[in-house]
Every structure is written in structure tokens, then in C-alpha cells.
C-alpha positions as CSV (number, residue, x, y, z in Angstrom):
1,M,109.3,88.9,88.6
2,D,109.3,85.2,89.1
3,S,106.7,83.7,91.4
4,R,106.4,80.2,92.7
5,Y,103.6,78.1,94.0
6,T,103.7,75.0,96.3
7,G,101.5,72.0,96.3
8,A,98.0,71.9,94.7
9,P,96.7,74.5,92.3
10,L,96.5,78.0,93.6
11,A,92.7,77.8,93.7
12,D,93.1,75.4,96.6
13,K,92.7,77.7,99.7
14,A,95.2,75.6,101.7
15,E,98.1,76.3,99.4
16,D,100.7,79.0,99.5
17,A,102.0,81.3,96.8
18,H,105.3,83.3,96.9
19,F,105.4,86.5,94.8
20,V,108.6,88.4,94.0
21,Y,108.5,92.1,93.5
22,Q,111.4,94.4,92.5
23,V,111.8,98.1,93.5
24,T,114.2,100.2,91.5
25,V,115.1,103.5,93.1
26,V,116.4,106.3,90.7
27,A,117.8,109.5,92.0
28,D,120.2,112.4,91.2
29,R,122.5,111.8,94.1
30,E,123.7,108.8,96.2
31,D,122.3,110.3,99.5
32,Q,118.8,110.6,97.8
33,A,118.9,107.0,96.5
34,D,120.1,105.7,99.9
35,W,117.4,107.5,101.8
36,L,114.6,106.3,99.4
37,A,115.9,102.7,99.4
38,D,115.9,102.7,103.2
39,R,112.3,104.1,103.2
40,V,111.2,101.3,100.9
41,R,112.9,98.6,103.0
42,R,111.3,100.0,106.2
43,A,107.9,100.3,104.6
44,V,107.9,96.6,103.5
45,L,109.8,95.0,106.4
46,D,109.3,97.0,109.6
47,R,107.4,95.4,112.5
48,G,105.9,97.1,115.6
49,D,106.5,96.2,119.2
50,S,103.8,93.5,119.1
51,G,105.4,91.8,116.1
52,Q,102.8,92.9,113.6
53,W,103.8,94.5,110.3
54,V,103.8,98.3,110.5
55,N,102.4,98.6,107.0
56,Q,99.7,96.2,106.1
57,I,99.5,95.0,102.4
58,E,95.9,94.7,101.5
59,A,95.0,92.0,99.0
60,P,91.3,91.0,99.2
61,G,90.8,87.3,100.0
62,T,94.5,86.8,100.7
63,D,96.6,86.6,103.8
64,I,100.1,88.0,103.4
65,W,101.9,85.9,106.1
66,A,105.6,86.5,105.3
67,R,107.8,89.0,103.7
68,Q,111.5,88.9,103.1
69,L,114.3,90.9,101.3
70,L,115.8,88.6,98.7
71,L,118.2,91.1,97.1
72,D,119.6,94.5,97.9
73,D,122.2,95.5,95.3
74,G,123.1,98.7,97.0
75,L,123.8,101.9,95.1
76,D,125.0,102.0,91.5
77,G,126.2,105.3,90.1
78,A,127.7,103.8,87.0
79,G,124.8,104.7,84.7
80,E,124.3,107.9,82.8
81,A,125.9,111.0,84.4
82,G,123.9,112.2,87.4
83,V,121.8,109.0,87.8
84,V,122.1,106.7,90.8
85,T,120.0,103.5,91.1
86,A,119.4,101.0,93.8
87,V,117.6,97.6,93.2
88,Q,115.8,95.6,95.9
89,R,113.7,92.4,95.5
90,Y,111.1,91.3,98.0
91,E,109.2,88.0,98.3
92,L,105.7,88.1,99.7
93,S,104.2,84.8,100.8
94,A,100.4,84.5,100.7
95,S,97.6,82.1,101.4
96,M,93.9,82.4,100.5
97,S,92.0,83.6,103.5
């Protein structure tokens, strides 16, 4: 997906990068697709009581300091018979550490 960078070249450790990732869930039934889409959302965005991310994203030499849901298209059962999809896009913001 598209990514964007701000300021100086990415090699400058003081600059930020924002990466966009898409997750497409494919299932046989709506309840399955809804369950899995919810699990993905929670895996990426959930925080613990102290405010820390529940699931760390490890990228050597990089500090992932922000995450956000950009798009959640909901369920789409209009495809081939018996196929339900759900599309989500997430942006991860990172700095060199």
C-alpha cells in the first residue's frame, strides 16, 4: 500500500515514516469473517491498562510509535457464492531507534 515519509530522507534517524498495510479477511460465512476481522483489529490496536500496545510489532532498529485504523469496509458477501470478505487498512508510524 502507499507509504509516506516526512522531512529529510528516511536514512535521517530523526525523521518519521508512515506505512499502510491492508488486511483482507476471506471466509465462508459472515460470522466467521466478522470474528476474524475483529481479531485482527484487536491484535493491531488493543492497549493494556498501562497504555502499552498489547501486541508489539518488532522491526529491528525501528520504533513503531503509532498505529491507526484508516479503513474498515465491513463485510462484503457480494463476491462468488459462499465467499465473504472484509477489508481493513492500518497505518503504522515509525522512527529509527
